[in-house]
N, C-alpha and C positions, 0 to 999 in steps of 0.2 A: 694144447701144449705142442711145442715145436721141438723136434728131435733131429739130431744129426746121426746118420748111419754111415759108418766107414766099413765097407765090405767090397772086396775085389772079385768075389765069386758071383758071376752074373745070375746064376740060377737061384742061389740063396738070397742075393740082394733083391731080386724081383719078388720073391715070395715074401720076404720080410716087409718090403715096401708096401705091397698090396695088403698084408695083414695089418700093418700099423695105420694105413689110411682108412681101412675099414673100421678101425677102432677110434676114428676121429682125431688122429694125430696128424699134424703137419710135419712132413719129413723131407729133409734134404739128404740125398744119397750121393756120396763121393766114393771113389774107387781106389784112391791112393793117399798116402800120408801127407804129401804136399798139398793136395786139394783140401784135406781135412784141416790142416794147419791154417790155410787161407780162410776157410769158412769160419773157424773158431776165432780168428782175429777180427772178423768183420760182422759177425752175427751172434746174437745171444740165443742160447739154447736152454731148454729145460732139462734135457738129458742127452747123453752121447752113448751110442752103441758102437763099441770100438773093437774091430778085429785087429789082431796083432801082426800077423804075417801078410802085410800088404806092400805093394811096390812103392819105390821112391823115398819113403820114410817109414820106418817101423812104427806100428801102433803104440809101442811102449814109449818111443821118443815123442810122439804126439801127446801122449798122456802126461809125460813129464813136463813138456812145454806148457800145456794149459794150466797145470798146477803151479808152475813157476810164475805164471802171469796172474796167479791168485783167482783163477776162474773156478768157481765152486759148484758148478752144476754136477749132478750125479753122473758117474761113468760106469757103464756096464760092459765088461769085456766079454766078447763072444769069440771063441777061438778053438782051434783043434789042437793047440798045444796043451797036452794033458799032463806034463811033468809037474810034480808038486812044486818044485823050486821056481818054475816059471809062473805058476799061479801066485806064489808068495811074492815074487818080484813085482808082478802087476799090482797086487793089493798094496804093497809097500810104496809103490810109485804114486798111489793116490786113487786107484780104482775103488769103487764102492761095492762091487759084486762081480761075480764070475759065472759064466755059463759055458759049458763045453759043447762043441759041435760033435755029432749032430744033436741038436736040442729040440725039445718039444715046444711047439709054438705057444701052447697055452701056458707053459711054465715061463717062457720068455715074457709074455704079457704080464703075468703075475709079478715077476721080478721088477718089471718096469713100473707097475703100479705101486709096488712097495717102496721103490726108490723115490718116486715122485711124492708119495705121502711123507716120507722121511724128510725130503727137502723142504716141504711145506710146514714141517714141524708138527705133523699129525701122526697119530698111531692108528686111529680108527679107519676102517676100510671104506666107510660111507661118509660123504660130506652131508652134514645136517646143519641147517641154519634157518631160524625163523619159520619153521614149518616146511621148508624146502629140503628135499633129500635127493642126493645124486649118488648112484652106485656105479663107479667106473667099471667094475667087473661085468655087470649085466646091462649097463646103459639104461637102467630104469630110473626115471625121474618121477617124483611124487610131490604134490603140494597138499599139505594137511592130510596125508595118507591117500590122496586120490592120484591115479596115474596121469602123467602129463607127457604128451608127445613133443619132443624137441627135434629140430633139424640138427644135422651134424655140426654146423657152424654155431647155432644157438647153444648147443651143448658145450662147445669149445670155449665160447665167451663166458658162459656161466661157470664152468669148471675153473677157469683161470681166476675169476673174481671170488668165487665162494671158497676156494682153497685157502685164501689168506684174507679173511675179513679185516677191514681197516686199511688194506693196502690199495693205494690209488694207482691204476694203470691208465696210461695215456692211450689215445687212439692208435698211434704208431706201435706202442707196445702190444696192444691187443692184436693188431694186424700181424705182427711178427709171430704171434702164437697161432694164428689162424691159417696162414698161407706159407707154402714152401716157395722156392725160387720160381718154379714154372707156373704158378697160379697167377691169374690176373686179378688185380684188386680194384674194385670200383671205389670211387671217392667217398661214398657215404655208406659203405658196407657195414661198418661197425655200428653206426647209428641205426641202421635197419634191423640188425640183430638185437640190439638193446631194446628197440621199440617192440619187437616181437616178444621178447622175454617179459617185458613189463605187462603186456597184454595177457600173457599166459600165467604169470606168477604174481602179479600185483605191482603197482607203481612204486611201492616203497622199498622193494628189495634191493634194487640197484640205484645208487645215488649218483647224480651228475655233479662233479666238483668243477664249477665253472672255470674254464681256462686251463684246467689241469687234466681231467680225465674222468674215470668212473671207478666206483668202489661199492662193495657190499659192506655196510656199516657193521661194526662189531656188536653193537647192541641195538 
């Protein structure tokens, strides 16, 4: 999953960036509203972490802009503005959830997971499909009840596919979920991770739709 982090506090930003990367998220970090606006116009994200009091363009303006463009990714506001009216204003502008600084990092991760589940149309906290189980909270993967070790990138590919069975994702779409701006992308990276997953999980779980991309079949 690829996330956009808008945060101008360097200490908080670095801590959150390290936390999210350790949780297998690809993260682009921007420090002002203009940079966030530019990123949102050029890149698809699964979720946006949005601080309000940032330079050059207020986070609330950024939020209103992305909703005006019909961008539907979840938005989690992270801010020190604790007035009730400001929270109401953010939610009414299109935010999906709110967490006040200073926040607990475990709570932040739990809120992110909840919003990603909701965006995928799922309520259950564990992805289960054809004997494969993924628990985003613990990063435990099992096949028919047996533990399976996945690399961070294998996990990211499988999570993107198994979250929405039947949805075809092209190689560029999967690359966008795997890599942030600063990561180097090898030409056959996605194919390598798909091959590794098929060896570990069975050849039938991930289907290659010729000329289009990859999918986990619904049935």
